[in-house]
C-alpha positions as CSV (number, residue, x, y, z in Angstrom):
1,M,0.4,26.7,-18.6
2,T,-1.1,29.9,-17.4
3,I,-3.6,29.0,-14.7
4,P,-6.0,31.8,-13.5
5,V,-6.4,32.2,-9.8
6,W,-10.1,31.3,-10.1
7,V,-9.2,27.9,-11.6
8,W,-6.9,27.2,-8.6
9,L,-9.7,28.2,-6.2
10,V,-12.3,26.1,-7.9
11,T,-10.0,23.1,-8.0
12,I,-9.1,23.4,-4.3
13,A,-12.8,23.9,-3.5
14,C,-13.9,20.8,-5.4
15,L,-11.1,18.7,-3.8
16,T,-12.0,20.0,-0.4
17,A,-15.7,19.2,-0.9
18,I,-14.9,15.6,-1.9
19,I,-12.7,15.1,1.1
20,C,-15.3,16.6,3.4
21,F,-18.0,14.3,2.0
22,D,-15.6,11.4,2.5
23,F,-14.9,12.5,6.1
24,Y,-18.7,12.8,6.7
25,L,-19.3,9.2,5.6
26,V,-16.4,7.9,7.8
27,S,-17.5,9.8,10.9
28,R,-21.1,8.9,10.5
29,N,-20.5,5.2,10.4
30,P,-17.0,4.1,11.7
31,R,-16.4,0.6,10.6
32,H,-14.2,-1.7,8.6
33,P,-15.3,-1.2,5.0
34,S,-16.4,-4.1,2.7
35,L,-14.4,-5.1,-0.4
36,R,-17.3,-4.1,-2.6
37,E,-17.5,-0.6,-1.1
38,C,-13.7,0.0,-1.4
39,T,-13.8,-1.2,-5.0
40,I,-16.5,1.3,-5.9
41,W,-14.8,4.2,-4.2
42,V,-11.4,3.4,-5.8
43,G,-13.1,3.2,-9.1
44,C,-14.8,6.5,-8.6
45,Y,-11.5,8.2,-7.6
46,V,-9.6,6.7,-10.6
47,G,-12.5,7.7,-12.8
48,L,-12.3,11.3,-11.5
49,A,-8.6,11.4,-12.2
50,V,-9.0,10.1,-15.7
51,L,-11.8,12.6,-16.4
52,F,-9.6,15.4,-15.1
53,G,-6.7,14.2,-17.2
54,I,-8.9,14.1,-20.3
55,G,-10.1,17.7,-19.5
56,V,-6.4,18.8,-19.3
57,L,-5.8,17.0,-22.6
58,L,-8.7,18.8,-24.3
59,M,-8.1,22.2,-22.8
60,A,-4.3,22.4,-22.8
61,G,-3.2,19.9,-25.4
62,P,-1.6,16.4,-25.4
63,Q,1.7,17.6,-23.9
64,Y,0.2,18.7,-20.6
65,G,-2.4,15.9,-20.7
66,G,0.4,13.4,-21.0
67,E,2.3,15.1,-18.2
68,F,-0.7,14.9,-15.8
69,F,-1.2,11.2,-16.6
70,A,2.5,10.4,-16.2
71,G,2.7,12.3,-12.9
72,W,-0.5,10.8,-11.6
73,I,0.4,7.2,-12.4
74,T,3.8,7.7,-10.9
75,E,2.4,9.2,-7.7
76,Y,-0.3,6.6,-7.4
77,S,2.3,3.8,-7.8
78,L,4.5,5.4,-5.1
79,S,1.4,5.7,-2.9
80,V,0.8,2.0,-3.2
81,D,4.4,1.4,-2.0
82,N,3.6,3.7,1.0
83,L,0.7,1.4,2.0
84,F,3.3,-1.1,3.2
85,V,4.5,1.3,5.8
86,F,0.9,2.3,6.7
87,V,0.0,-1.3,7.4
88,I,3.0,-1.5,9.8
89,I,2.0,1.8,11.5
90,M,-1.5,0.5,12.1
91,S,-0.2,-2.7,13.5
92,S,2.4,-1.0,15.7
93,F,-0.2,1.3,17.3
94,A,-2.8,-1.4,17.5
95,V,-5.4,0.8,15.9
96,P,-9.0,-0.7,16.2
97,K,-10.3,-1.8,12.8
98,E,-13.4,0.4,13.0
99,Y,-11.3,3.6,13.4
100,R,-8.6,2.9,10.8
101,Q,-10.6,4.7,8.1
102,K,-10.7,7.9,10.1
103,V,-7.0,7.7,11.0
104,L,-6.1,7.2,7.3
105,L,-8.3,10.0,6.1
106,I,-7.1,12.6,8.5
107,G,-3.5,11.5,8.0
108,I,-3.9,11.8,4.3
109,V,-5.4,15.3,4.6
110,V,-2.5,16.4,6.7
111,A,-0.1,14.9,4.1
112,L,-1.9,16.7,1.3
113,L,-1.6,20.1,3.1
114,L,2.1,19.5,3.8
115,R,2.6,18.4,0.2
116,G,0.9,21.5,-1.1
117,L,3.3,23.6,0.9
118,F,6.3,21.5,-0.3
119,I,5.1,21.9,-3.9
120,A,4.8,25.7,-3.6
121,V,8.3,26.0,-2.2
122,G,9.7,23.6,-4.8
123,A,8.0,25.3,-7.7
124,E,9.3,28.7,-6.6
125,A,12.8,27.3,-6.0
126,I,13.2,25.7,-9.4
127,T,12.1,28.9,-11.2
128,R,14.9,30.8,-9.5
129,F,17.6,28.1,-9.5
130,D,17.2,25.7,-12.4
131,W,20.4,23.9,-11.3
132,L,18.2,22.3,-8.6
133,F,17.1,19.8,-11.3
134,Y,20.5,18.3,-11.1
135,V,20.1,17.8,-7.4
136,F,16.6,16.3,-7.9
137,G,17.9,14.0,-10.6
138,A,20.8,12.8,-8.4
139,F,18.5,12.4,-5.5
140,L,16.2,10.2,-7.5
141,L,19.1,8.1,-8.7
142,Y,20.2,7.6,-5.1
143,T,16.6,6.7,-4.1
144,A,16.4,4.2,-6.9
145,W,19.7,2.6,-5.8
146,K,18.3,2.4,-2.2
147,L,15.2,0.7,-3.4
148,L,17.2,-1.8,-5.4
149,M,19.3,-2.6,-2.3
150,H,16.2,-2.6,-0.1
151,S,15.8,-5.6,2.2
152,D,12.3,-6.9,3.0
153,D,13.3,-7.5,6.6
154,E,13.7,-3.7,7.1
155,D,9.9,-3.3,6.8
156,D,9.1,-5.5,9.8
157,E,9.3,-2.6,12.3
158,F,8.2,1.0,12.2
159,K,10.9,3.6,12.9
160,E,9.6,6.8,14.4
161,N,10.6,10.0,12.7
162,A,11.8,13.2,14.4
163,V,8.4,14.9,14.2
164,L,6.7,12.0,15.8
165,R,9.2,11.7,18.6
166,T,8.9,15.4,19.3
167,A,5.1,15.1,19.4
168,K,5.2,12.2,21.8
169,K,7.6,14.1,24.0
170,F,5.5,17.3,24.3
171,L,2.0,15.7,24.0
172,P,1.4,13.5,27.0
173,A,-0.8,10.6,25.8
174,T,-2.9,7.9,27.3
175,D,-2.0,4.2,26.9
176,E,-5.4,3.2,25.6
177,Y,-7.8,4.4,22.9
178,N,-11.0,6.2,23.9
179,G,-13.2,5.6,20.9
180,A,-12.3,8.0,18.1
181,K,-11.5,10.9,20.4
182,L,-8.2,12.7,20.0
183,T,-8.1,14.1,23.5
184,V,-9.5,13.1,26.9
185,R,-9.4,14.4,30.4
186,V,-7.9,12.2,33.1
187,D,-7.9,13.5,36.7
188,G,-8.6,17.0,35.4
189,R,-5.6,16.8,33.1
190,K,-6.1,17.0,29.3
191,L,-4.2,14.2,27.5
192,V,-4.1,13.2,23.8
193,T,-5.0,9.6,22.8
194,P,-3.0,7.3,20.7
195,M,-5.5,8.2,17.9
196,L,-3.8,11.6,17.5
197,I,-0.3,10.1,17.7
198,V,-1.0,7.6,14.9
199,M,-2.5,10.4,12.7
200,I,0.7,12.4,13.1
201,A,2.7,9.2,12.3
202,I,0.7,8.7,9.0
203,G,0.9,12.3,8.0
204,T,4.5,12.9,8.7
205,T,5.6,9.6,7.3
206,D,3.8,10.4,4.0
207,L,5.7,13.7,4.0
208,L,9.0,11.8,4.1
209,F,7.8,9.8,1.1
210,A,7.1,13.1,-0.6
211,L,10.9,13.8,-0.6
212,D,11.0,11.1,-3.3
213,S,7.7,11.6,-5.1
214,I,7.8,15.4,-5.5
215,P,11.2,15.5,-7.2
216,A,9.9,12.6,-9.4
217,I,6.9,14.4,-10.6
218,F,8.8,17.6,-11.2
219,G,10.9,15.5,-13.5
220,L,7.8,14.8,-15.6
221,T,6.1,18.2,-15.5
222,R,7.3,21.6,-14.2
223,E,3.7,22.9,-14.0
224,P,2.8,23.4,-10.3
225,Y,-0.9,23.0,-11.1
226,L,-0.4,19.6,-12.6
227,V,2.0,18.6,-9.8
228,F,-0.6,19.5,-7.1
229,T,-3.6,17.9,-8.8
230,A,-1.6,14.7,-9.6
231,N,-0.7,14.4,-5.9
232,A,-4.2,15.2,-4.8
233,F,-5.8,12.5,-7.0
234,A,-3.1,10.0,-6.0
235,L,-3.8,10.6,-2.2
236,M,-7.5,11.0,-2.2
237,G,-8.3,7.3,-2.9
238,L,-5.5,6.0,-0.7
239,R,-7.8,5.2,2.2
240,Q,-10.0,2.9,0.2
241,L,-7.0,1.4,-1.6
242,F,-5.5,0.5,1.8
243,F,-8.5,-1.8,2.5
244,L,-8.9,-3.0,-1.1
245,I,-5.4,-4.3,-1.7
246,G,-4.2,-4.7,1.9
247,G,-4.2,-8.5,1.4
248,L,-2.5,-8.2,-2.0
249,L,0.5,-6.1,-0.9
250,D,2.5,-9.2,0.0
251,R,2.1,-10.4,-3.6
252,L,3.7,-7.3,-5.2
253,V,7.1,-8.7,-4.3
254,Y,8.9,-6.8,-7.1
255,L,7.1,-3.4,-6.6
256,S,10.1,-1.8,-5.0
257,K,12.3,-2.9,-7.9
258,G,9.8,-1.5,-10.5
259,L,9.6,1.8,-8.7
260,A,13.4,1.9,-8.5
261,A,13.5,1.6,-12.3
262,V,10.9,4.3,-12.7
263,L,12.6,6.7,-10.3
264,G,16.0,5.9,-12.0
265,F,14.6,6.7,-15.4
266,I,13.0,10.0,-14.2
267,G,16.3,10.9,-12.6
268,L,18.3,10.3,-15.8
269,K,15.6,12.2,-17.8
270,L,15.7,15.1,-15.4
271,I,19.5,15.4,-15.7
272,A,19.6,14.9,-19.4
273,E,16.9,17.5,-20.2
274,T,18.6,20.0,-17.8
275,L,21.9,19.5,-19.7
276,H,20.0,20.0,-23.0
277,H,18.5,23.2,-21.8
278,H,22.0,24.4,-20.8
279,G,23.3,23.9,-24.3
280,V,24.8,20.4,-24.1
281,S,24.0,19.0,-27.6
282,W,24.4,15.3,-26.9
283,A,21.9,15.4,-24.1
284,P,18.4,14.4,-25.4
285,E,15.0,15.7,-24.5
286,I,12.7,12.7,-23.8
287,P,9.1,13.2,-25.0
288,I,6.3,12.8,-22.4
289,L,4.7,10.0,-24.4
290,V,8.0,8.0,-24.1
291,S,8.1,8.7,-20.4
292,L,4.5,7.6,-20.0
293,G,5.2,4.4,-22.0
294,V,8.2,3.6,-19.9
295,I,6.3,4.1,-16.6
296,L,3.3,2.0,-17.7
297,G,5.4,-0.7,-19.2
298,T,7.7,-1.0,-16.1
299,L,4.8,-1.1,-13.7
300,T,2.9,-3.7,-15.8
301,I,5.9,-5.9,-16.1
302,T,6.6,-5.5,-12.4
303,T,3.0,-6.5,-11.4
304,I,2.9,-9.5,-13.8
305,A,6.4,-10.8,-12.7
306,S,5.3,-10.4,-9.0
307,L,2.2,-12.5,-9.4
308,I,4.0,-15.1,-11.4
309,K,6.7,-15.5,-8.7
310,V,4.1,-15.7,-5.9
311,R,2.1,-18.3,-7.8
312,R,5.3,-20.4,-8.5
313,D,6.4,-20.1,-4.8
314,R,3.0,-21.3,-3.6
315,A,3.0,-24.2,-6.1
316,R,6.4,-25.4,-4.7
317,E,5.3,-25.3,-1.1
318,P,3.3,-28.6,-1.2
319,E,6.3,-30.2,-3.0
320,R,8.6,-29.1,-0.2
321,S,6.3,-30.2,2.5
322,D,6.0,-33.7,0.9
323,D,9.7,-34.2,0.8
324,P,10.9,-37.0,3.1
325,P,13.0,-35.9,6.1
326,V,16.7,-36.3,5.7
327,A,18.0,-39.1,7.8
328,A,20.4,-38.0,10.5
329,H,24.0,-39.1,10.1
330,K,25.1,-41.6,12.8
331,S,28.6,-41.6,13.9
332,E,30.2,-45.0,14.3
């Protein structure tokens, strides 16, 4: 794809306008959003992504349209997995409910800016060193293996990353929140509030997740414009999605396994296609429609299997509670 500079500028301007409007609504009325409001917003963001994908499909053809949809669905699914950690961060920092929207929105904006830089560096690197696709593929396979071996108990506690530890070291903070303020003066000394610290935690934690998601989407498309827009559309609705499915996250018990299968598939696809481009005859090229089908099929099966398991487990709970207690063995 040859994307003119003006298309990049218009795209970034439109995305910025949407985020600014979202920020205006959050700042004007800080509160815990209703389920209906979140459903409408998530529907709007998904609709915008679908319309954008259709536009790519009509303007650039089915190949690039399929690449956008495959990348967007993959990034969106990985973002849902990130919500598990966001819930833990919010709980760890005891963020007041009425300010969680602002924390998420600013954290997501920071993450989008950092991802944009990461995408630019990654796109330039792979144009110069195509062997990096082997590294990306191997890394995705390693990430898939880690997700398969993942233990649910590991999510019970938030572990601070190096950036967050450095920020807390050099930014003296108060112990309590002061509304939505990021800084406050105490005895003539300017201190940051926990609000700023938790925003840094959200933004930098998402950047760590990008180490998995950016190589994954480069395995589906090598077009920087599609990589950036797929990430942007996946992140923009994340705030509302947090409140919409917050209560449903515990039901997606097999989500990590499904994402492991997706990342493993993309890793193998990346390595196979790179071998093919390097003249290895037995290495296949996997069409984007096949990739899209594998991703959608895997995530659908994962969701259905998760809901079935949760329903069965809940159906068994009354049976277990009705079981008579086992009599204690008495020694003679």
